[in-house]
C-alpha atoms as one frame of an Amber mdcrd trajectory, in Angstrom:
protein
   4.132  15.507 -30.657   2.613  12.663 -30.317   3.378  10.246 -26.834   2.544
   7.099 -26.992   1.959   5.830 -23.409   2.125   2.509 -22.614  -1.074   0.752
 -20.593  -0.164  -1.968 -18.043  -3.747  -4.647 -16.200  -2.482  -5.942 -13.269
  -4.809  -9.069 -11.416  -4.257  -9.163  -7.945  -7.516 -11.520  -7.098  -7.285
 -12.493  -3.191 -11.334 -13.206  -2.962 -14.003 -14.186  -4.337 -14.118 -16.929
  -6.974 -11.168 -18.265  -9.932 -13.488 -18.354 -13.030 -12.938 -16.111 -16.446
  -9.892 -14.275 -15.773  -8.708 -16.766 -18.736 -10.509 -15.353 -21.233 -11.215
 -12.070 -19.782  -7.335 -11.785 -20.384  -7.438 -13.688 -23.887 -10.178 -10.605
 -24.930  -7.663  -8.053 -23.884  -4.821  -9.965 -25.887  -7.419  -9.919 -29.081
  -8.799  -6.479 -29.150  -5.534  -5.095 -28.450  -3.657  -6.537 -31.810  -2.884
  -3.834 -33.756  -3.351  -1.055 -31.155  -0.454   2.179 -31.050  -0.445   1.206
 -27.062   1.553  -1.593 -25.782  -0.703  -3.317 -23.180   1.194  -5.344 -20.883
  -0.523  -8.251 -18.620   0.606  -8.854 -15.393  -0.871 -10.381 -11.945   0.452
 -10.784  -8.916  -0.440 -14.555  -6.951   0.649 -15.586  -3.481   3.419 -17.500
  -3.700   1.870 -21.119  -2.783   1.724 -23.019  -5.820  -0.309 -22.938  -7.799
  -2.507 -19.501  -6.416  -5.344 -20.684  -6.063  -7.655 -17.869  -7.452  -5.319
 -16.802 -10.731  -3.555 -20.537 -11.229  -5.514 -21.103 -13.579  -5.588 -17.946
 -15.741  -1.465 -17.866 -15.550  -1.742 -21.243 -17.240  -4.418 -20.220 -19.838
  -3.740 -16.746 -20.847  -0.493 -14.845 -22.406   1.069 -12.990 -19.023   4.072
 -10.577 -19.671   5.261 -10.518 -16.347   4.241 -12.174 -12.522   4.813 -10.938
  -9.520   4.749 -13.235  -6.679   3.546 -12.262  -3.205   6.607 -14.118  -1.183
   4.991 -12.534   1.540   2.437 -13.479   4.367   2.536 -17.232   3.693   4.895
 -20.247   4.288   7.163 -19.457   1.353   8.023 -15.563   2.297  10.932 -14.627
   1.802  11.924 -14.704   6.085  11.672 -18.191   5.366  14.344 -19.442   3.317
  13.741 -23.536   3.900  10.543 -22.936   2.284  11.106 -20.010   0.109  10.079
 -21.317  -3.367  10.931 -19.341  -6.173  11.995 -22.056  -7.791   8.618 -23.802
  -7.896   7.476 -20.711 -10.485  10.881 -20.382 -12.420   9.805 -24.199 -13.679
   5.948 -23.294 -14.185   8.048 -20.028 -16.075  10.125 -22.062 -18.336   7.394
 -25.626 -18.962   3.670 -24.538 -18.501   3.335 -20.557 -19.425   1.955 -19.827
 -22.121   4.357 -16.482 -22.692   8.021 -18.758 -22.734   9.723 -15.468 -21.591
   7.807 -14.208 -18.736   9.049 -13.023 -16.014   9.105 -13.926 -12.242   9.678
 -11.109 -10.065  10.232 -11.802  -5.961   7.624  -9.396  -4.147   8.496  -8.653
  -0.987   7.307  -5.905   1.557   9.286  -2.668   2.009   9.337  -1.993   5.316
   7.588  -3.398   8.807   4.397  -2.336   8.481   3.892  -3.022   5.346   2.791
  -6.572   5.520   1.421  -9.091   7.906   4.925 -11.470   7.945   7.271 -12.197
   5.185   9.563  -8.729   6.000  13.340  -8.542   5.857  16.000  -5.805   5.855
  17.764  -5.035   2.696  20.683  -6.929   3.074  18.450  -9.825   3.469  16.288
  -9.391   0.332  19.676  -8.113  -1.602  21.264 -11.931  -1.284  17.983 -13.788
  -2.404  17.235 -12.006  -5.281  20.820 -11.840  -6.117  20.964 -15.497  -5.356
  17.619 -15.842  -7.791  19.414 -13.589 -10.423  22.041 -15.794 -10.354  20.571
 -19.439 -10.760  16.955 -18.411 -12.322  16.679 -18.056 -16.161  12.786 -16.454
 -15.605  13.756 -14.234 -12.723  12.813 -10.629 -13.341  13.629  -8.177 -10.409
  12.011  -7.264  -7.575   8.555  -6.345  -6.686   8.117  -4.189  -4.110   4.349
  -2.890  -1.128   4.627  -0.491  -1.854   6.249   2.587  -2.412   5.744   4.923
   0.100   6.797   2.235   2.304  10.447   1.713   0.748  10.534   5.609   0.619
   9.705   5.453   4.341  12.058   3.067   4.824  15.650   4.163   4.229  15.054
   3.808   0.658  14.426   0.770   0.702  14.114   0.518  -2.979  17.138   2.008
  -3.921  19.233  -0.540  -1.789  18.065  -2.690  -3.612  18.045  -1.960  -7.099
  21.647  -0.867  -6.119  22.719  -4.669  -5.088  20.763  -6.108  -8.540  22.852
  -3.495 -10.775  26.173  -4.706  -9.571  26.648  -2.125  -6.920  27.648  -3.280
  -2.993  24.890  -5.245  -1.291  22.978  -3.162   1.046  24.748  -3.447   4.580
  23.280  -5.905   7.395  20.612  -4.071   9.665  21.506  -3.256  12.908  18.734
  -1.612  13.865  15.115  -3.405  13.840  12.904  -3.648  11.422  10.413  -1.439
  12.823  12.305   1.765  13.145  11.708   4.142   9.960  13.618   7.548  10.005
  10.941  10.439  10.058  12.932  12.663   8.559  12.505  10.646   5.344   8.671
   9.980   5.840   6.004  11.427   3.379   3.125  13.116   5.203  -0.138  10.766
   4.796  -2.237  11.771   2.207  -5.531  12.846   3.853  -8.117  10.675   1.462
 -12.267   9.755   1.576 -11.747   6.394   1.055  -9.152   3.821   3.340  -5.896
   3.695   2.795  -5.835   0.741   0.369  -2.518  -1.315   1.468  -4.868  -2.128
   4.893  -6.938  -4.528   3.388  -4.826  -5.724  -0.117  -1.778  -6.987   0.570
  -1.258  -6.010   4.036  -3.733  -8.259   5.396  -4.544 -11.842   4.534  -7.914
 -12.148   3.547 -11.451 -12.897   5.662 -11.344 -16.585   5.855  -7.750 -16.918
   4.980  -6.182 -20.018   5.436  -2.887 -20.921   5.050  -1.658 -24.556   3.200
   0.867 -25.981   4.887   3.642 -27.076   2.260   3.648 -31.492   2.110  -0.083
 -31.372   2.175  -1.819 -34.341   0.310  -3.501 -33.604  -3.114  -6.810 -34.403
  -1.073  -5.800 -32.266   1.891  -5.329 -29.293  -0.827  -8.615 -30.457  -2.730
 -10.575 -29.629   0.830  -9.374 -26.691   1.987  -9.377 -24.666  -1.503 -13.326
 -26.217  -1.466 -14.048 -25.396   1.891 -12.445 -21.582   0.650 -13.965 -20.788
  -2.317 -17.893 -21.777  -0.471 -17.351 -19.714   2.340 -16.054 -16.662   0.062
 -18.497 -17.417  -2.677 -21.768 -17.232  -0.755 -20.294 -14.864   2.174 -23.225
 -12.083   1.880
C-alpha cells in the first residue's frame, strides 16, 4: 500500500531581513506542481499589521494559511480593544494572492508559554467563537505549544470543544500559572536548548513595539532602525 504524506513549510521569521521570501515561496510552488505530495505553505507573523518581516511575502506569494501570533504585542488576545483580527481578515479577502487563505488565532497555551498575552480557556474560546462568526477568513486556533496545552489541563481540548459547538469552558477560578503536575509531560533531556525559550516565548533581541496609531513616518523610522540594528549586529 503506497502512502502519500503531505508536507508543510512554515515561515516564522522574527529576525534578519524581509527580502526574498516571496521568491522562495513562488519557486517552491513552481517545483511542486504535479507532485504526488501536497505542499502546504504557511506563515506565522506577529499581529501588528503588516508584519515587518513576512508582510511583503504574504502580499506577493500564495500561502495556504496564516497563523498570526496574537501575543507578545499590543494587539494580543488579552487586549480586547486592540485585538486586530479584522485587519488580517481584510487582507485575506482583498489582498492575499490566495482568495481562500485561512487566518488562525495564534495564542499561548499556558501562562509560561509567552511573555504576554495568555488568557484562560473561556476567554480565548469566546474570542475565537466571535471571530468564527464574524470573519469569513477565520480558520481556527493555533496554540504554542502542544506540551504547554497538554500540561495546562488540556487547554487545547477545551478550545476545540468550544469551536465545534460544545459547551464553552468555565472561567478559570485558579491563577493562570497553576498547572496540574499530574498531567505534565516529563522534560526531555536534549543536547540543545528548548526552542520555546527563544522562538515565540520571548521577543527578539532589540524588539521595538510599534504602538497603534503611529503615523506612517513614525512606523517607517522605527522599522528602518530595527532592520538596521538586526542586519548589522555581529
